[in-house]
Each structure stands twice: as structure tokens, then as C-alpha cells.
C-alpha positions in Angstrom: -0.2 -0.2 0.2 1.2 3.2 -0.7 1.4 6.4 1.1 -1.1 8.0 -0.7 -3.6 4.9 -0.2 -3.2 4.8 3.2 -3.6 9.0 3.6 -7.3 7.9 1.6 -8.1 5.0 3.6 -7.4 6.9 7.4 -9.8 10.0 5.8 -12.3 7.9 4.6 -12.0 6.3 8.0 -12.3 9.7 9.7 -15.1 10.8 8.2 -17.1 8.1 9.0 -16.2 8.1 12.4 -17.2 12.0 11.8 -20.7 11.1 10.9 -21.2 8.6 13.2 -20.4 10.9 16.5 -22.6 13.5 15.2 -25.3 11.3 16.4 -24.0 10.4 19.5 -24.8 13.6 21.1 -28.3 14.4 20.5 -28.7 10.7 21.0 -27.4 10.9 24.7 -29.7 13.6 25.6 -32.1 11.5 25.6 -31.1 8.3 27.7 -33.6 10.7 31.3 -29.7 10.3 33.7 -28.3 13.9 33.6 -24.7 12.5 34.6 -24.8 9.8 31.9 -25.5 12.0 29.3 -22.8 14.6 30.5 -20.4 12.0 30.4 -21.4 11.0 27.1 -21.2 14.4 25.7 -17.8 15.2 27.4 -16.2 11.8 25.9 -17.5 12.5 22.7 -15.9 15.8 22.4 -12.5 14.4 23.8 -13.0 11.8 20.4 -13.7 14.7 18.3 -10.7 16.2 19.2 -8.5 13.6 18.9 -9.8 12.8 15.2 -9.2 16.5 14.2 -5.6 15.8 15.1 -5.4 12.7 13.1 -7.1 14.7 10.4 -4.6 17.7 11.1 -1.6 15.6 10.7 -2.9 14.0 7.4 -3.2 17.3 6.0 0.7 18.4 6.9 1.6 15.2 5.9 -0.2 15.8 2.6 1.7 19.1 2.6 5.2 17.1 2.9 7.4 17.5 -0.2 9.6 14.1 0.2 11.5 15.2 -3.2 15.3 15.2 -2.4 16.4 18.3 -4.6 16.0 21.7 -2.4 
């Protein structure tokens, strides 16, 4: 697998995860347990932040020029 293929697979996975994560918070509000809802919302936020780290790293990697010429 090439680097470009790996980047594409990771980006696709991130997109899928992002779409699914958007369902968590609104659904958690229907649990009728304030503490559990708060914990889920907090964890979902943390997962989203970490997902953004992955996406930013891929953007940086794609922008890197690996050619030996200066």
C-alpha cells in the first residue's frame, strides 16, 4: 500500500467516524440520566478533538515535499 492509499483510507475512516459521532450527543440527551449524558457528551467531545488531530496530521503529511531536491 502506498502512502497516498494509506492517507486516503485513514481519511475515509475519519469521515465515517465523524458522521457517526454527530449522532452521539443528540441521542445521549434521551437517556434520562443527566450524569450519564454529561459523561457521554464530554467523551464524545474528546474523541472529536483526537479525530481532528489525526486529520491535521494527514494534512501536514500531504503537504510535505519528499523530493530530494532543494
